[in-house]
N, C-alpha and C positions, 0 to 999 in steps of 0.2 A: 374946363376940367371937370366941373360937376356933371356935365352931360356925359363925359366918358365913364365916370363912375357909375352913373345910372345905367348906361349901356352894358357895362360889365356885370352889374347886378342882374339885369334882365337876362343876359346870356347864361349866367349861373343858375338862375331860377328855371330857365327853359331846359337846361341840361339836367337839373334835378327832377323836373317833371317827367322828362323822357326816361330817366333811369327808374323812377318810381313806376311808370307805366310798364316798362320791361320786366321789373321785378313782380309786378302784379300779374302780368301774363304768364310768367314762369310759375308763380304760385298756383294759378288756376290750372295750368297744365299738370303740375304735380298732384293737385287734388283730383283731377280726372284720372290719372294713373292709379292713385290710391283707391279711387272708387271702382276702377276696373278690376283691381286685385282684391276687392272686398269679398266677404263670404258669400254674398248673394250671387255675384257673378261667377265665382268658382262653382257654386251650387248649380247654376244654369249650365255651365260647361260640362259638369259631371252628368247632369240629367240628359244633355244632348248626346254625350258619349254612350251612356248606358241605355238610353232609350226609355228611361223610367225615372220616377221621382226619387230624390235623395233626401233623407232626413237631415234637418238642420244640425243635429248634434254630430253628424259625420263630417260636416263642412267646418272643420277646425284646422287651423294652419298646422298645429303640432301633429295632429292626427294625419294630415296629408303628408307632412314631411316624413313621418314614421312609415307611412304606407309606401311612399316613393323609395325610401331607403330599402325597405323590405323587398320591393319589386326589383330594384337594381341588384340586390344581392342574389335574388332568385334568377335574374337574367344572366348574371355572371356565372352562377353555378350551372345553369342550363347550357351556356356556351362552352364551359369547360368540359362538360360531359358529352355533348353532342357535336360540338364544333360549329353549331349553327348560330349565326348572328344576324338579327334583323336590323337593317339600316333605314328602312322606311315603311311606315304602315299608315293606311288611311281607311277609315270606316265611315260608311254613309247609309242612312236609312233610305230604303227604296220604296217599300209599300207597307201599309198597315191594314190589317183586316181582323175579323173576329177570330180567324184561325191563328194568327200570329203576325210577327213583323219580319220582313225580309230586309237583310242588310247586304250591301256590297262591300267587299274588302279588296284593297290593293296592298300587296306585300312584296318587299324587295329585301334581298340580303345575300349572304354567302355562307357556305358550309365548307370550312377549310378554304382551299383556293377556288372552289366551284361556286360561281354566282348563279342566282336564280331570281326570277320575278314571276308573280302570279296574281291573277284576278280570281276571286271566288265569291260565291254568294251563300249565305246561311239563312235558314228559316228558324226563328225562335218562336215556339208555340206558346200561346198565352196560358193555356190550361195546365199543360204538363211541365212547363218551364224548360223543355228540352231544346237542344240546338242541333239542327241537321244541315249538313253541307248539301246544297242542291245544284251547284255548278262550279267547275274548276277549269281554268285555262292557265297553263304553265309555260314559261319561256326560259330556255337555257341556251348557253353558247355552244355546248358540246354536241353539236349536231352530227359530228363524224362518228360518234359512238352509237352504234345501232342498238345496243342493249339499253342505253340511257333513253333513246328515243322511244323504245317500246315501253319503258317504265312510265314515261310521261303519258303515252297513249292509254296505258292501262289505268293510270291514276285518274285521268280525265273521264274515263268510262265508269270506274268503280267508285269515284268520289271519296277514296280512302286517303285523306290527307295525312293521318297518323302513320299509315304504312309507307307513304311516300317519303316522309321525313326520316323515318327509321332506316329505310334503304339508302337514301341519299347520304345520311350520316356515315354509314359503313363504307359506301362507295367512295365518298370524298376523303375519308381517312386513309383508305388504301391508295387513292390517287395522289394524295399529298406525300405519303410515304414513298411511293415509287418515284415521284418527282424529286424528292429530297435525296433519295439513294442515287439516282442517276447523276444529279448535280455533284454530289459528294465524290463519286469516283471520277467524274470528269475533271474536277478541280485537283484531285490527288494525282491522277495519271492523264494529263492533258494530251500526250502523244499516243497513248495506248487506247484511249476511250473516245469514241465518236458519237455525237448526238446530231445526226443529220436534220432531224425535225424538231430539235430542242428537247429539253428535259421533260416536257409534258407529253411527249409521244410515248408509244407503248413498246419501244425497243431502243437498244443501244448497241453500238458496234465495237467489238474488241479487235485491235489490230497489232501487228508486229512489223516494225520497220524493216527487219531483216527478211521478212517473208511477204513481199509485195503480192497483192491479189489474194492473200489468204486472210480470211476474217471469220470471226465467230459472231453470230447475231443473237443477242440475248433478248428474247421476246417475253414481254410481261403484260398480259391482258387482264383486265378486270371485268368479269362477266356478271350479269344480273339475271337470275332465273325468274321464271314466271311467278313464283311465290314471293319474290322480292329478296331472296337470299343472295349475298354477294360472295363471289369466289375468285381469288387471284389464280391465274394460270400462267406458269412460267415454262419456257422451253429454251433450249440452246441449239441453234442451227448452224452448221458449217457452210461457209461460202468459199469454196476452194476451186482452183483450176482443175481441169480434167486430169492433168498429169499428176497432181498431188493425190487425187482420189484413186488413181490407178496404182500409185505406190503404197497405198494404205492396205498392206497385206494382212495386218493384224485386226482389221475391222474397227479401229478406234473411231473413225468418223461415222461409221454405220451405227455404232452403239453410243454415240455421243449424247443423244437426248436421254437415253435410259440411265447412263452413268451420271449425267447432270442431276437427274431427279434423286438418285441415290445420295449424291453429295449434299443436296438440299436437306434431305431427311437426317443426314448424319451431322452436318456442320451448321445448318441454318443458312439463310439467304446471304447475309453480309459476308460471312466467312467464306462461303462457297464462291462468291464473285471475286473476293480478294485472292483466293487460291488460284482461280482460273487466270486472272490477270497476271499474277506472279509467275505462273508456269508457262503460259502461252505468250505473254507480251514482254515481260521484263527479263526473264532469264536468257533470252536470246538477243539481248542488246537494245531492246526498246526501253525508253525512259518515260 
């Protein structure tokens, strides 16, 4: 019996030793994490990011928290104003010389529904403290848009990042508005409105179930000029059988595009589309 008591005591001691060892290892791990988050390591991380030394009095947790909060507020304001949101950013030092330091950057994000990714390089001069973009390579999904492709090509030649983002912001805002408008009318009039290529395409079809083969095509293009200005261009085109065109003695179809532009100037986009759907699609039995 005494032997059993001794064995139980030995087992209990072994268990305690194991538990103490585990607690010791956990404590050491916690100390390593605390050391990693120390001011010295934060300072090293900041120096690596900025490419220059950082004073100790700036490496203060409260100051860093305040700076982070301020940055987050500025990012949210920037996103609200431009629609641009950066989802990934990497910066790496490439070369250092007497002239300055070259950095490579990788940037990913989206502007409204339009996604983009880019690699670019900057040269920060030591003497003047100026920063110059020396290389840009941009990738976007909207390769079917010839104006957008030309914008990418011009930007990669001119190295004008600010101009690119300014144009992209305006283009994407119109793009999102067009997409939202098409979806809105499709949801409201599912039998009268067709989106053969989806709401992101540059046209929608207006139909009347009582007039098979007779359609109106609302074309809405978003153009980008060489100076970067963005202009929406809208047109209304008839798609009618030859018999219907022959019966149009009053020239309604012939003057359709001109009358459509007059309606746009008078009523605005949303009301004009609503009026066309009501008069062409709904009043004759379409729902």
